[in-house]
Backbone bond lengths (Angstrom), bond angles and torsions (degrees), N, CA, C in turn:
res aa  C-N    CA-C-N  psi(-1)  N-CA   C-N-CA  omega(-1)  CA-C   N-CA-C  phi
1 X - - - 1.445 - - 1.519 108.84 -
2 X 1.284 116.61 127.31 1.457 121.62 -178.84 1.523 110.15 -90.78
3 X 1.319 115.57 132.04 1.471 120.29 -179.70 1.520 110.07 -90.18
4 X 1.276 114.75 145.10 1.462 121.32 177.96 1.530 108.50 -75.03
5 X 1.342 118.86 143.34 1.473 120.96 -178.49 1.531 113.48 -55.85
6 X 1.324 117.35 -27.53 1.475 118.63 -179.57 1.528 111.19 -65.22
7 X 1.348 117.60 -28.51 1.465 120.57 176.48 1.526 110.54 -63.63
8 X 1.318 115.92 -40.75 1.467 120.27 179.11 1.520 111.32 -66.65
9 X 1.312 116.02 -38.84 1.466 119.95 178.24 1.523 109.91 -64.23
10 X 1.317 116.86 -43.93 1.473 120.52 179.09 1.528 110.86 -62.73
11 X 1.335 116.11 -42.03 1.458 120.22 178.33 1.527 110.68 -62.30
12 X 1.324 116.54 -44.26 1.457 120.90 178.74 1.525 110.89 -60.61
13 X 1.331 117.68 -46.59 1.466 121.35 -179.83 1.525 111.19 -63.41
14 X 1.325 116.69 -38.68 1.464 120.32 177.92 1.523 110.76 -62.92
15 X 1.331 116.93 -44.63 1.462 120.43 177.71 1.518 111.37 -63.72
16 X 1.320 116.66 -40.57 1.461 121.71 -179.66 1.520 110.97 -61.04
17 X 1.320 116.92 -40.55 1.464 121.51 -179.10 1.526 111.52 -74.39
18 X 1.314 117.45 -37.42 1.470 121.40 -173.85 1.524 114.48 -82.23
19 X 1.312 117.64 -28.70 1.455 119.67 -177.88 1.523 111.02 -76.39
20 X 1.322 118.31 142.84 1.464 120.21 177.37 1.523 110.16 -68.96
21 X 1.337 117.74 152.00 1.454 119.94 179.44 1.522 111.41 -66.12
22 X 1.307 115.74 147.90 1.455 121.24 177.87 1.518 109.58 -84.30
23 X 1.321 118.34 148.53 1.456 119.85 176.92 1.524 110.17 -66.41
24 X 1.326 116.17 151.73 1.457 121.04 177.92 1.521 109.47 -63.42
25 X 1.324 115.73 152.01 1.465 121.00 -176.01 1.523 112.64 -61.00
26 X 1.324 117.51 -32.00 1.461 120.01 -177.38 1.522 112.57 -85.42
27 X 1.327 117.33 5.93 1.452 121.08 178.01 1.519 114.10 87.62
28 X 1.328 117.74 -3.96 1.458 121.07 179.48 1.524 108.54 -75.99
29 X 1.307 116.87 132.80 1.453 121.86 178.24 1.516 108.03 -80.89
30 X 1.327 116.95 102.50 1.458 121.36 -174.42 1.521 110.04 -126.64
31 X 1.313 116.72 51.58 1.460 121.86 -178.48 1.519 110.23 -93.03
32 X 1.335 115.69 63.62 1.459 120.26 -177.66 1.518 110.40 -64.48
33 X 1.322 114.99 142.03 1.452 122.71 -178.81 1.517 108.71 -96.02
34 X 1.341 116.88 135.60 1.466 118.90 178.47 1.527 110.49 -78.42
35 X 1.315 115.73 167.97 1.467 121.85 -173.92 1.525 112.57 -61.07
36 X 1.322 117.36 -41.12 1.470 119.83 -178.35 1.527 111.31 -62.64
37 X 1.323 117.19 -44.50 1.461 120.49 178.87 1.530 110.56 -66.38
38 X 1.326 117.08 -40.06 1.463 120.47 179.26 1.538 110.48 -60.40
39 X 1.323 116.90 -45.01 1.472 120.57 178.57 1.524 110.70 -61.40
40 X 1.329 116.43 -40.96 1.457 121.06 179.46 1.529 111.02 -64.59
41 X 1.337 116.99 -42.56 1.461 121.03 179.42 1.527 111.34 -63.82
42 X 1.340 116.80 -38.29 1.471 120.25 177.07 1.525 109.74 -67.09
43 X 1.339 116.21 -46.14 1.470 120.35 -178.65 1.524 111.71 -60.17
44 X 1.328 117.76 -35.14 1.464 121.89 -179.67 1.521 112.39 -84.02
45 X 1.335 117.63 -4.42 1.455 121.13 179.05 1.513 114.36 79.84
46 X 1.333 117.71 13.41 1.460 121.19 179.60 1.526 110.21 -72.97
47 X 1.331 116.47 -40.17 1.466 121.55 178.73 1.524 109.02 -128.09
48 X 1.319 115.20 163.27 1.464 121.62 176.98 1.535 109.32 -89.92
49 X 1.335 118.00 155.39 1.469 121.03 -179.84 1.533 112.12 -63.69
50 X 1.322 115.47 144.90 1.454 121.61 -176.84 1.525 112.96 -59.64
51 X 1.316 117.96 -35.60 1.460 121.22 -178.14 1.519 113.61 -54.26
52 X 1.316 117.26 -35.78 1.469 120.69 177.94 1.523 111.28 -62.37
53 X 1.319 116.42 -37.87 1.462 121.39 -177.63 1.519 111.91 -76.87
54 X 1.322 116.58 -34.71 1.458 119.98 179.41 1.527 110.18 -63.70
55 X 1.319 117.40 -42.85 1.463 120.94 177.88 1.529 111.25 -60.29
56 X 1.323 116.73 -45.13 1.466 121.17 179.68 1.527 110.13 -65.46
57 X 1.326 117.02 -43.80 1.471 121.05 -179.82 1.521 110.85 -59.47
58 X 1.317 117.64 -40.72 1.469 121.15 -179.99 1.524 111.60 -69.06
59 X 1.330 117.64 -30.31 1.467 119.61 175.55 1.526 111.03 -73.32
60 X 1.333 116.05 -38.40 1.465 120.78 179.01 1.521 110.79 -68.01
61 X 1.344 116.03 -42.97 1.461 121.18 -175.23 1.530 109.57 -136.03
62 X 1.332 117.22 97.38 1.460 119.58 178.58 1.528 111.04 -60.55
63 X 1.317 115.34 145.05 1.454 121.52 178.34 1.511 110.47 146.99
64 X 1.322 115.10 -163.85 1.459 121.38 -177.21 1.531 109.92 -108.91
65 X 1.326 116.28 129.95 1.459 119.73 176.97 1.532 108.66 -67.72
66 X 1.334 116.01 129.54 1.461 120.14 179.13 1.528 112.11 -112.84
67 X 1.324 117.76 -17.08 1.460 121.22 177.96 1.524 108.39 -165.21
68 X 1.324 114.79 153.85 1.464 120.74 176.02 1.513 107.95 -163.21
69 X 1.310 115.80 147.33 1.457 119.34 174.85 1.516 110.64 -160.12
70 X 1.324 113.72 163.95 1.456 123.32 176.99 1.518 107.09 -110.77
71 X 1.316 116.55 136.07 1.465 119.91 176.05 1.518 109.46 -148.26
72 X 1.333 114.51 161.50 1.458 119.54 175.09 1.520 107.56 -94.10
73 X 1.320 116.67 121.11 1.460 121.99 -179.82 1.516 109.59 -88.78
74 X 1.307 115.79 114.02 1.472 119.30 175.84 1.525 110.01 -69.68
75 X 1.323 115.65 -31.15 1.467 120.39 179.17 1.519 111.16 -62.24
76 X 1.334 116.98 -45.21 1.460 121.29 -176.76 1.528 113.21 -95.78
77 X 1.331 117.90 -22.80 1.456 120.90 178.74 1.518 114.38 82.59
78 X 1.330 117.45 23.88 1.463 120.68 177.27 1.531 109.87 -153.07
79 X 1.334 114.77 168.96 1.465 120.70 178.13 1.522 109.61 -74.62
80 X 1.319 115.60 141.51 1.462 121.78 178.91 1.528 110.03 -130.00
81 X 1.315 114.71 142.47 1.459 121.02 167.44 1.519 106.98 -98.36
82 X 1.316 116.62 134.43 1.459 121.34 172.26 1.521 107.52 -118.26
83 X 1.312 115.69 128.77 1.459 122.23 -179.56 1.521 107.63 -121.63
84 X 1.326 116.35 133.06 1.464 121.86 179.00 1.518 108.36 -114.54
85 X 1.338 115.23 126.05 1.466 121.24 -176.07 1.525 109.60 -123.42
86 X 1.321 114.49 134.43 1.471 122.54 175.68 1.523 107.82 -94.06
87 X 1.352 116.88 119.47 1.463 119.31 -179.61 1.531 110.62 -86.61
88 X 1.337 116.55 178.15 1.468 120.31 -176.19 1.529 113.34 -73.59
89 X 1.331 117.53 -5.02 1.467 122.02 175.62 1.525 111.82 -97.81
90 X 1.340 115.92 -0.02 1.457 120.27 179.81 1.517 114.22 86.78
91 X 1.318 117.07 12.40 1.467 120.33 179.47 1.527 110.08 -97.81
92 X 1.331 115.18 145.56 1.461 121.75 179.34 1.525 108.76 -98.68
93 X 1.319 114.38 134.12 1.468 121.29 178.62 1.521 109.32 -117.51
94 X 1.337 115.74 137.07 1.461 121.74 175.77 1.521 108.23 -103.73
95 X 1.320 114.86 128.64 1.452 120.91 177.94 1.526 106.49 -124.20
96 X 1.315 115.63 122.47 1.462 122.08 -174.28 1.516 109.87 -115.76
97 X 1.339 115.96 134.78 1.464 121.54 179.82 1.522 110.66 -128.14
98 X 1.320 116.47 149.03 1.452 121.60 167.47 1.526 105.18 -74.26
99 X 1.317 117.35 115.24 1.467 121.82 -175.43 1.521 112.31 -70.76
100 X 1.320 116.79 -17.15 1.456 120.74 -178.53 1.525 112.29 -87.79
101 X 1.340 116.78 -38.49 1.471 120.55 -175.62 1.522 113.23 -106.42
102 X 1.331 116.87 -22.69 1.460 121.26 -175.93 1.514 113.66 91.21
103 X 1.318 117.89 -3.49 1.465 121.79 -176.98 1.534 111.08 -67.13
104 X 1.338 115.07 136.86 1.461 121.25 174.30 1.523 108.81 -71.72
105 X 1.322 116.70 128.41 1.463 121.30 -179.89 1.514 110.54 -99.86
106 X 1.341 115.99 -43.34 1.468 118.91 -173.19 1.528 110.14 -155.97
107 X 1.318 115.13 146.25 1.459 123.03 174.37 1.517 106.14 -142.40
108 X 1.339 115.76 99.27 1.468 119.88 -174.81 1.525 111.09 -136.00
109 X 1.326 113.86 152.91 1.462 120.23 174.27 1.516 108.15 -81.72
110 X 1.319 116.08 132.85 1.454 120.99 177.89 1.531 108.87 -72.12
111 X 1.306 116.06 140.59 1.465 120.93 177.21 1.515 107.98 -119.51
112 X 1.306 115.63 155.57 1.486 120.62 -179.53 1.486 112.07 -73.72
């Protein structure tokens, strides 16, 4: 029985969605979560909403948020929010939280 090419495409897409992401070649953990998955994780109670972390990050480090994302940390084994804030001296600060518990993981100044 010959299979139609669309079956192979569906199988490929199913595997792509079900398999965990591979680590980046340079060893950097860059498993960013897309918006749809993030909303689903919040709705299921797996992680806390990002707004809670942004408020805390701004209290810890005054300034303007310039970047933020959610990713799964293979190193720690849980979802993390990373928030990057530009202070009034022009320095960027990284603030990392456990997205599941709310615990602060790291607050460091980014270096070149």
